[in-house]
Every structure is written in structure tokens, then in C-alpha cells.
N, C-alpha and C positions, 0 to 999 in steps of 0.2 A: 431544730430551732424553729419555734412557731412565730406567727406574725406579731403577736403581742410583744414577745421578747425583742424582736427587731425594732419595733416602734419605740419601745422604752430606751433601747440603746441609741437610736437615732436622736431622740430628743435630749437624752443626757449629753451626748456628744455636742449637740447644738448649744445647750446651756453652758457647758464648760468653756467653749470657744467664745461665746458671746460675752461672758464675764471677763475672760482673759483679754478680749479685744478692747476693753475699757482701760487697760493698764497703759501708763504713759510710754512704756518702752515697746509697745506693740509694733510701731513702725519699723523698729530695728529687727524684731523677731520675725515678722511676717514678710516685710519687703514687698516686691512686686509679685512674688509667687503666692499661691494660695491653696486652700483645701475646700472640698465640697462634700456634701452628704445630701442624699435626696431620694425621691421616689419616682417611679416610672409607670404610671397607668397607661395601658396600651391594649389594643386589639390585635389578635394574632390568628393565623390559620396555617394549614399545611398544604403546600402545592403538591398534590399527588394524583396521578392518573388512575390507580386502582380504586381509590376511595375518594368520594366527593365530600371533602371537608368544608364546614362552614366556619365563620369567624367566632372567636370567643374573647372574653375580657379577662385581663390579668393585671397583677400588680407586682412590680419588681423594686429592688432596693439597691442603692449604690453608694460608694464613697470613693473619693479620688483626690488627685493632686493636679495643680495647674502651674506650669512653668513657662513664663514668657521668654521668647528669644529675641524679640524686637518689639517695636511699638505696634505692629500689626499682626505678628505671628506668635502663637503659643503652642506648646505641646502638652498633652494631657495623658493621665493614666488613671484608670478606674477599675475597681473590683465590683462586680455586679452579681447579685443573686437574682438571676433571670428566670422567670417563669414564662413559658410559651406554650400555648395549647390550642386545640381545635376540637370541634364537635362534628359528629355525623350520626345518621340514623340507619339502622339495618333491620331486616326482618329477624324474627326469633331464630336462634340457633340452639338446638335443632328446631325444626318447625313445630310450633305449638299453637293450637287454635285458640287457646285462652289469652295468649299474648299478641297484641296488635303489632308492636314494634319495640325496638330498644334504642334509646338515645345514649350515645357513648361520648364521653368527654375524656380525651387523653391530654394530660398536663405534664410537660417535661420541665424539670428543674436543672439549671446549670449554674456553675460558678464561671463567670465570664470575665477574663482579664482583657480589658479594652485599652488600646494605645492609639493615639491619633493626634491630629493637629487642628488648629482653628485659625481662620483668617478673619481679622476684624475689619469690617467694612466701615465702621465708625467706632468710637470708644465703647459703644454698648451693643451694636449689632455684629453678629459673626456667622460664618458658616463653618461647619466642622465635619470631618470624615474620620472614622474610627474603625479599627479591626483588631482581632485578637483571638486566642484560643478559648474554647468553651468546654469545660469538663462536666459531663453528664453526671448528676448525683442520683436521681431517681425519676421514675415515671409514676404518675398517679392516674388511675383509670376509675372514672365514675360511670356506672351503668344504671340507667333508669329504665325499668321495664314497664311499659304502658299496656295494661290489660284491657281486654275488650269491654269490660264492664266499667271502665273509667278509673280503676284502682292503679296506683303507681307504687313501685317498689325500688328502693335505691340500694346499690351495692358499691362500696368504695374500697379500692385496693391499691396499696402502694407497692410498686414493683422496684426493688433495688437495682442498682446498675449492673450487678452480676447476673441478673435474670433478663430474659427477653432478648430482642435483637437490636436494641437502640445502640448506636455508635457511642463509645465511651468518650472519645475526643473529637470535637468538631471545630469549625472555624466560622466566626461571625464577622459581618461587616455592617456598618451603619452610617447614616448621613443625616445631618440635622442643620436647621437654621435657628439660631438662638438670639435671645435678648437678655441682657443683664440689667436688673433694676436695683440701683444702689439704695440701701436703707441707712447706711452710715459710712464712715470713712473706711471701715474694714469689714463690713458685713453687707450682704445683699442677697437677692434671689435671681435665679436664672430660669428661663422658660425656653425649652428647645423642642419644637415638633421634630420627631425623629422617625426614620424608616430603617428597618434592619432586615437582614436575611442570612440564611446559612449559605456557606460555600459548598458544603458536602451534604449528602443525603443523611437524614436521621437514622435510617435503617441500614444495617450492615449487609443485607441481602443485595447481591449484585444486580438483580433484575428489578429492584424498586428504586424510585427516585422521589423522595419525600423531603422537601426542604421547608423550613419554617420561614414565614413572612410576618412582619409585624409593623404597626404604625401607632405612635402614641406621643405623649407629651412628657419629656423629662423635666422634672422640677427639682432644683437643687437650692440648698442654702449654701452660699459661697462666702468664704473668708479670705480676703486678699486686700491689698492696697488698691482700692478702686481709682484713686487719683494719680497713680503712677504713670499710666499711659497718657493721661490728660496733660500732666506736667511735661512729660518727655516730648509730646507733640508740639508744645509751645516753644521748645528750645531748638534753635537751628542745629543742623547735623554737625557742623564744625565745632560747636560749643558743648556738645553733650558729654564728651569724655571729661572735659574740664569741670562741668557741672557735677558729674558723679564723683570725681575726686574731691572736690570741695565739700560735697555732702558727706562723704565718708570721713574726711578730716574733722568736720564739725561734730560728727557723732562721736569720734574718738575723744575729742576735747571735752565733750559733755560727760562722757563716761569717767574721764580722769577727775574732773571737778566733783563728780558725785562721790568719789572715793576719798576726797580730802575731808578730814574732820571739820565740822562746823558748816559744811555746805549742805548737809542733809536736812 
């Protein structure tokens, strides 16, 4: 699946949910929980002692769910197509007087299932911690040979997961501080500076320890009842259960009236 297909799918998903959010019954269908879809531009590198890796720029894509458990806490689940990569320079192998050096970019693609929690410092600001398994899909290596006369030659090769020494299953953890910007009652944007890392070495060789590190900005389109927590904060604790029961009763009565001929 290429980047263009992912972007088309993301914007189609956004359009469908934006249109459905205008429906009068959205408050009953969405409730306080929500959905998100977004992108994650980030810089990454590999912490490895044998090779001196530099930072590289990547773009990842995600979709997830948001489930509040109180007016301050929420749990989340995300599926992320995560790209993490790094670059390094090496002398020609084997030695070649015509080639000055080779720039290598190793790019690792994962399907990352991320589960975590958020604590809301205010109705809009939160801190979040997430972790989960990451399934390695493939590795892409871009080699740029820099010749002594100034000429450059590129060679790109995709290495499937059943080749090479990259670990098939890894484990990620990430931490972020986010802000949600409300655009409507049921739609908004979230911005979350995020730091992530591997728990386990990318390489299966026991004598190597190479872990991915990354920092970037997760940007999501969010679909949820943005005013739910605001309303709940204004209601005293001892009256919240009564408020929710009355709200459900009113919704049931409205549904019954809608089914009576002549009320449509």
C-alpha cells in the first residue's frame, strides 16, 4: 500500500465522519467516546554502538478509538503504520578508489498496535502514555554511492521480513503531551508532541543492541462529544448518576416520539 492510497483513505474516512456528525442523532451514536485518524511526522534514529546512525525524517499514519472512563481519564487504542529509519555513511565495500563513500538509509516499517491511557489536566490538555506490540513488515535500504568525480548513484532495495536479521515482533512505548482543539461539537484536531522507543533490539543477533528512537508531532482528526467532559465537570459528583439517568430517559422518550406517525 503506497502513501497516495493511505492519504485517499484517510481523507475519505474524514469526509464520511464529518458528514455523519451533522446528523441530529450523532450525540446518541457517538456519546463521550470517539474515533481518530491522523498522521505522525517524526524524526528517528537507531541507538547502536557498532554503527554511528544519524537522524532521519519519516511519516506514519494511524487510526484509533478513545474511551473515557471518568472526567479526567481515558483509554485509547490505535493501529499505526509506523516508519522508523536512520542514516549512516560508510567507506566503499569492497574498497574502490572511484567511490568516495556510501550513504545508507535503513527504513523499517511496522504495524504497531498501541494501547494506553490519557490524563486530562484540563478539558483540552492531557498527558498520555502508550505501549504495544509492533509487527515488522519490511525493511527498505537506500544506498547512495558518492563517486570521487562528484557523480551519485542510487540503489533502493526492499527487504521482506523473511530476509535479513530484523526481529519480526518488537515492543514499543511512547509518551506525549497533547492539546485538543475543538472545531465543532463532534469534530476537532489534536496535536501531541510524542517520544517513542523500542523495548527490544531491532536485530536478532545477540551481540547487537540497536533500538529505534523517535520524536515527532502526532496530528489527529478527532470525532467525539467534546462537550461531554465539560458538562460532567459542572455537575456535582453526587448528582452525576441522576443526571445520566435523566439524560438516557429523555433520549428514549425522544426515540419513541419519533416512531409515532405524524411526529416525523
